[in-house]
C-alpha positions as CSV (number, residue, x, y, z in Angstrom):
1,M,18.8,33.0,-16.2
2,E,22.2,31.4,-16.1
3,A,21.0,28.6,-13.8
4,T,18.1,28.0,-16.2
5,R,20.3,27.8,-19.2
6,V,22.7,25.4,-17.5
7,R,19.9,23.2,-16.3
8,V,18.5,22.9,-19.8
9,L,21.9,21.9,-21.1
10,H,22.3,19.4,-18.3
11,V,19.0,17.8,-19.1
12,L,20.0,17.6,-22.8
13,N,23.3,16.0,-21.8
14,V,21.7,13.3,-19.7
15,S,19.1,12.6,-22.3
16,A,21.7,12.3,-25.1
17,H,23.6,9.8,-22.9
18,A,20.5,7.7,-22.2
19,I,19.5,7.6,-25.9
20,G,23.1,6.8,-26.8
21,V,23.2,3.8,-24.5
22,A,20.0,2.5,-26.1
23,V,21.2,3.1,-29.7
24,R,24.5,1.4,-28.9
25,R,22.7,-1.7,-27.6
26,H,20.5,-1.7,-30.7
27,V,23.5,-1.4,-33.0
28,D,25.2,-4.2,-31.3
29,D,22.2,-6.4,-31.5
30,E,21.8,-5.6,-35.2
31,W,25.4,-6.5,-35.9
32,V,25.1,-9.9,-34.1
33,R,21.9,-10.8,-36.1
34,N,22.7,-9.4,-39.5
35,H,26.4,-8.9,-40.1
36,R,26.5,-12.1,-42.2
37,S,23.3,-11.3,-44.1
38,R,23.4,-10.9,-47.8
39,N,20.3,-8.8,-47.9
40,E,21.5,-5.2,-48.7
41,R,18.4,-3.6,-47.2
42,V,19.0,-5.3,-43.9
43,K,22.8,-4.4,-44.0
44,R,22.0,-0.7,-44.6
45,A,20.5,-0.4,-41.1
46,L,23.8,-1.0,-39.4
47,P,25.8,2.0,-40.8
48,R,22.8,4.2,-40.2
49,G,22.7,3.2,-36.6
50,Q,26.4,3.8,-36.3
51,E,26.1,7.3,-37.8
52,A,23.3,8.2,-35.3
53,L,25.4,6.9,-32.5
54,A,28.4,9.1,-33.6
55,R,26.2,12.2,-33.7
56,L,24.8,11.5,-30.2
57,E,28.4,11.1,-28.9
58,V,29.4,14.5,-30.4
59,F,26.3,16.2,-28.8
60,E,27.0,14.6,-25.5
61,R,30.6,15.9,-25.5
62,L,29.5,19.4,-26.4
63,T,27.1,19.5,-23.4
64,T,29.2,17.6,-20.9
65,H,30.3,20.9,-19.3
66,A,26.8,21.5,-17.9
67,G,27.1,19.0,-15.1
68,P,29.9,20.6,-13.1
69,R,28.5,24.1,-13.7
70,L,25.0,23.2,-12.5
71,A,25.8,23.2,-8.8
72,R,27.6,26.6,-9.0
73,A,24.8,28.2,-11.1
74,S,22.1,27.0,-8.7
75,A,23.9,28.2,-5.5
76,G,21.5,30.2,-3.3
77,E,18.5,29.3,-5.4
78,H,15.3,28.6,-3.4
79,V,13.3,25.5,-4.4
80,D,9.9,24.8,-2.8
81,G,9.6,21.2,-1.6
82,P,6.8,19.0,-3.0
83,P,3.3,19.5,-1.5
84,R,3.3,16.2,0.4
85,E,0.0,16.7,2.2
86,G,-1.8,17.6,-1.1
87,R,-0.2,14.6,-2.9
88,L,-1.3,12.3,-0.1
89,Q,-4.9,13.6,-0.2
90,E,-5.1,13.2,-4.0
91,A,-3.6,9.7,-3.8
92,L,-6.1,8.7,-1.1
93,V,-9.1,9.9,-3.2
94,R,-7.9,8.2,-6.3
95,W,-7.1,5.0,-4.5
96,D,-10.6,5.0,-2.9
97,I,-12.3,5.3,-6.3
98,H,-10.2,2.6,-8.0
99,A,-10.2,0.2,-5.0
100,H,-14.0,0.3,-4.6
101,R,-14.5,-0.1,-8.4
102,A,-12.1,-3.1,-8.6
103,A,-13.6,-4.8,-5.5
104,A,-17.2,-4.3,-6.5
105,Y,-17.2,-4.8,-10.3
106,S,-14.3,-7.1,-11.1
107,P,-13.1,-8.9,-7.9
108,T,-10.3,-11.5,-8.4
109,P,-8.0,-12.9,-5.7
110,A,-5.1,-10.9,-7.3
111,T,-7.0,-7.6,-7.1
112,L,-8.2,-8.3,-3.5
113,A,-4.7,-9.2,-2.5
114,V,-3.4,-5.8,-3.8
115,I,-6.2,-4.0,-1.9
116,S,-5.4,-5.8,1.3
117,T,-1.7,-5.2,1.1
118,A,-2.3,-1.5,0.4
119,Q,-4.4,-1.2,3.5
120,V,-1.6,-2.7,5.5
121,D,0.7,0.0,4.3
122,L,-1.9,2.7,5.1
123,A,-2.4,1.4,8.6
124,N,1.3,1.2,9.2
125,A,1.6,4.8,8.1
126,V,-1.0,5.9,10.6
127,G,1.1,4.4,13.4
128,V,4.3,6.1,12.2
129,V,2.6,9.5,11.7
130,V,0.9,9.6,15.1
131,R,4.2,8.8,16.9
132,A,5.8,11.6,15.0
133,G,3.0,13.9,16.1
134,L,3.5,12.9,19.7
135,A,7.3,13.6,19.5
136,A,6.6,17.0,17.9
137,G,4.0,17.9,20.6
138,Q,1.2,18.1,18.0
139,L,-0.8,15.2,19.3
140,V,-1.9,14.1,22.7
141,E,-0.4,10.9,24.3
142,S,-3.7,9.3,25.1
143,D,-4.9,9.8,21.6
144,V,-1.7,8.4,20.1
145,R,-1.9,5.2,22.3
146,R,-5.5,4.7,21.3
147,V,-4.9,5.2,17.6
148,G,-1.7,3.3,17.6
149,A,-3.2,0.2,19.2
150,S,-6.1,0.1,16.8
151,A,-3.8,0.7,13.8
152,E,-1.7,-2.3,14.9
153,A,-4.8,-4.5,15.1
154,T,-5.8,-3.3,11.7
155,V,-2.4,-4.2,10.3
156,I,-2.7,-7.8,11.7
157,A,-6.3,-8.2,10.3
158,W,-5.5,-6.9,6.8
159,S,-2.2,-8.9,6.7
160,G,-4.1,-12.1,7.4
161,L,-6.6,-11.4,4.7
162,A,-3.9,-10.4,2.2
163,D,-2.0,-13.7,2.8
164,R,-5.2,-15.7,2.1
165,W,-5.9,-13.8,-1.2
166,Q,-2.3,-14.2,-2.3
167,A,-2.4,-17.9,-1.6
168,L,-5.4,-18.1,-4.0
169,T,-3.4,-16.3,-6.8
170,A,-1.4,-18.2,-9.4
171,P,1.3,-16.8,-11.6
172,T,-1.1,-16.8,-14.6
173,T,-3.8,-14.9,-12.7
174,R,-1.8,-12.1,-11.2
175,R,-2.6,-9.5,-13.8
176,V,-4.8,-6.6,-12.6
177,D,-6.0,-3.4,-14.2
178,Q,-3.3,-0.9,-15.1
179,D,-5.2,2.2,-13.7
180,F,-5.7,0.3,-10.5
181,L,-2.0,-0.5,-10.2
182,T,-1.1,3.1,-10.9
183,A,-3.4,4.3,-8.1
184,V,-1.8,1.8,-5.7
185,G,1.7,3.0,-6.7
186,E,0.8,6.6,-6.2
187,L,-0.6,5.9,-2.8
188,R,2.5,4.1,-1.7
189,A,4.8,6.8,-3.1
190,A,2.8,9.5,-1.3
191,V,3.0,7.6,2.0
192,L,6.7,6.7,1.7
193,E,7.5,10.3,0.8
194,I,6.3,11.3,4.3
195,T,7.2,8.3,6.5
196,H,10.5,7.0,5.1
197,D,14.0,8.2,4.7
198,R,15.4,6.3,1.7
199,T,14.8,2.7,2.6
200,T,14.1,3.0,6.3
201,V,11.4,4.6,8.4
202,A,12.3,8.2,9.2
203,D,12.7,9.3,12.8
204,P,9.7,11.3,14.3
205,Q,11.6,14.6,14.2
206,T,12.3,14.3,10.5
207,I,8.7,13.6,9.7
208,A,7.5,16.5,11.8
209,E,10.0,18.8,10.0
210,R,8.7,17.7,6.6
211,V,5.0,18.1,7.0
212,D,2.3,19.4,9.4
213,V,1.6,16.2,11.2
214,R,-1.9,17.2,12.2
215,D,-2.8,17.7,8.5
216,V,-1.3,14.3,7.5
217,A,-3.0,12.6,10.4
218,H,-6.3,14.1,9.4
219,S,-5.8,12.8,5.8
220,L,-5.0,9.3,7.1
221,Q,-8.0,9.4,9.4
222,E,-10.2,9.9,6.3
223,G,-8.3,7.0,4.7
224,L,-9.2,4.8,7.7
225,A,-12.8,5.8,7.4
226,A,-12.8,4.8,3.8
227,A,-11.0,1.5,4.7
228,A,-13.9,0.5,7.0
229,D,-16.3,0.7,4.0
230,L,-13.7,-1.0,1.7
231,A,-13.4,-3.9,4.2
232,N,-17.2,-4.5,3.8
233,V,-16.8,-4.5,0.0
234,V,-14.0,-7.1,0.2
235,G,-16.1,-9.2,2.6
236,D,-19.0,-9.1,0.0
237,A,-16.5,-10.3,-2.7
238,A,-15.5,-13.2,-0.4
239,R,-19.1,-14.2,-0.2
240,D,-19.7,-14.0,-4.0
241,P,-20.4,-17.4,-5.4
242,K,-19.1,-16.3,-8.8
243,L,-15.6,-15.6,-7.4
244,L,-13.1,-18.0,-9.0
245,A,-9.6,-19.1,-8.1
246,P,-7.0,-21.6,-9.6
247,A,-8.0,-25.1,-8.9
248,R,-4.7,-26.2,-7.4
249,A,-4.6,-23.3,-5.0
250,V,-8.2,-24.0,-3.9
251,L,-7.4,-27.7,-3.3
252,A,-4.2,-26.9,-1.4
253,I,-5.9,-24.5,1.0
254,H,-8.8,-26.8,1.4
255,R,-6.6,-29.6,2.4
256,T,-4.7,-27.4,4.9
257,L,-7.9,-26.3,6.5
258,D,-9.3,-29.8,6.5
259,D,-6.2,-31.1,8.2
260,G,-6.6,-28.4,10.8
261,T,-10.1,-29.5,11.7
262,A,-9.3,-33.2,11.5
263,G,-9.1,-33.5,15.3
264,S,-12.7,-32.7,15.7
265,K,-13.9,-35.5,13.4
266,R,-15.3,-38.8,14.7
267,P,-12.7,-41.6,14.5
268,G,-13.5,-44.0,11.6
269,S,-15.6,-41.4,9.7
270,E,-15.4,-41.4,6.0
271,P,-13.0,-39.0,4.4
272,L,-14.6,-36.1,2.6
273,A,-14.7,-36.1,-1.3
274,S,-12.3,-33.8,-3.1
275,P,-13.9,-30.3,-3.5
276,V,-12.2,-29.9,-6.9
277,D,-12.5,-31.9,-10.1
278,P,-9.2,-33.7,-10.8
279,R,-9.4,-32.6,-14.4
280,D,-9.6,-29.0,-13.3
281,V,-6.6,-29.6,-11.0
282,Q,-4.6,-31.0,-13.9
283,S,-5.2,-28.0,-16.1
284,N,-5.3,-25.6,-13.1
285,R,-8.6,-24.0,-14.4
286,P,-10.4,-21.3,-12.4
287,V,-13.0,-22.9,-10.1
288,A,-15.4,-21.8,-7.5
289,L,-14.2,-21.8,-3.9
290,S,-14.9,-24.7,-1.7
291,A,-17.2,-24.2,1.3
292,L,-14.3,-24.6,3.7
293,V,-12.1,-22.1,1.9
294,R,-15.0,-19.6,1.6
295,A,-15.8,-19.9,5.2
296,D,-12.2,-19.2,6.2
297,L,-12.1,-16.1,3.9
298,V,-15.4,-14.8,5.2
299,K,-14.3,-15.1,8.8
300,A,-11.0,-13.3,8.0
301,A,-13.0,-10.6,6.2
302,D,-15.4,-10.2,9.2
303,D,-12.4,-9.8,11.5
304,T,-11.0,-7.2,9.2
305,V,-14.4,-5.3,9.1
306,T,-14.4,-5.3,12.9
307,A,-10.8,-4.1,13.2
308,A,-11.3,-1.4,10.5
309,G,-14.4,-0.1,12.3
310,T,-12.5,0.1,15.6
311,A,-9.6,1.9,13.9
312,M,-12.1,4.4,12.3
313,S,-13.7,5.1,15.7
314,A,-10.3,5.5,17.4
315,A,-9.0,7.7,14.7
316,S,-11.8,10.1,15.1
317,V,-9.7,11.8,17.9
318,L,-7.4,13.0,15.1
319,E,-10.3,15.2,13.9
320,R,-10.0,17.2,17.2
321,S,-6.2,17.3,16.8
322,H,-6.6,18.8,13.4
323,A,-8.8,21.6,14.8
324,G,-5.8,23.0,16.7
325,P,-4.1,23.2,20.1
326,A,-7.3,24.5,21.8
327,A,-9.2,21.4,20.8
328,M,-6.3,19.2,21.9
329,A,-6.2,20.8,25.3
330,A,-10.0,20.4,25.7
331,S,-9.7,16.7,24.7
332,E,-6.9,16.2,27.3
333,R,-9.0,17.9,30.0
334,Q,-12.0,15.7,29.2
335,A,-9.9,12.5,29.3
336,A,-8.4,13.6,32.7
337,S,-11.9,14.4,34.0
338,R,-13.2,10.9,33.0
339,R,-10.3,9.2,34.7
340,H,-10.9,11.2,37.8
341,E,-14.6,10.3,37.8
342,Q,-13.8,6.6,37.4
343,R,-11.5,6.7,40.4
344,V,-14.1,8.5,42.6
345,V,-16.8,6.0,41.6
346,Q,-14.5,3.1,42.6
347,M,-13.8,4.7,46.0
348,V,-17.4,5.5,46.8
349,L,-19.3,2.5,45.6
350,P,-19.2,-0.4,48.1
351,L,-18.1,-3.9,47.0
352,P,-20.9,-6.4,46.5
353,S,-21.5,-8.7,49.5
354,A,-21.2,-12.4,49.2
355,A,-24.9,-12.9,49.7
356,W,-25.7,-10.5,46.9
357,A,-23.3,-12.2,44.6
358,R,-25.0,-15.5,45.1
């Protein structure tokens, strides 16, 4: 009971201090703007603000003793940690809904850039978590190598796609839906809570102590499965002829791609006409993508679909790991059996003769 009372007083003390800082700044601003005003109604606001500030300072002094007493009153108290696995699962579900909705119904380069960047963070988290599972003995080494390699390829693919979408985003077109941004922020917070220690990646032992790595890996495996479908939706958005981007960004990327393919043109051939109207470039209006820019985006999206599908297939081994140690042992025995069979086949089968090869 004493700890609860002290904690309430400490919260009130901190709140009074925060409100006092805001009121003091407001009073200072009012004085700068209106201390020379002859309007009595405006000048009455200044003493009222000063009176409120004085009352807040008195309240803060009355409750200032709660801070030093809080540590002593809370000694020996047990506090349950946050349910990290549950938070991650909820964040993944919420993210999946908002990402599909944004990519399917209102795709813009800014929205698609946020989606691609979030998928990079998710794939990076997969690699960190499976390495922690290996260090804790909760995952099999062969599974970790397979999942880690596919996760790295997925990071590269999504990163390339994110760079392309960001290049098609202007400062005036970066606004996205607030609910969508909230879902992105919650997903990143849930992932960082597990994988990071302050500003750096936590060591595998720390991660294994925080959470059940098998449960987290299983949740991330479901996230990779959803990412494979999301990659297809992003690819459909890249093919959408109604997708618009700032004219200057489209022209700049088109010129970069055109310069990259200049070596394959015939010498003396006529230069291609500008894909963007100069009047649109001057005003930086949203315009349709040029054929060259769209083809580059579609290729990057197709590569991402392939990488995401491979990662989803590779991460299916985490389903067995989630089933428990018995399933992990069976998986390891099956892998060892397959390696033994391959060695036997290589020893028994004769090498093809030169005549057969011809």
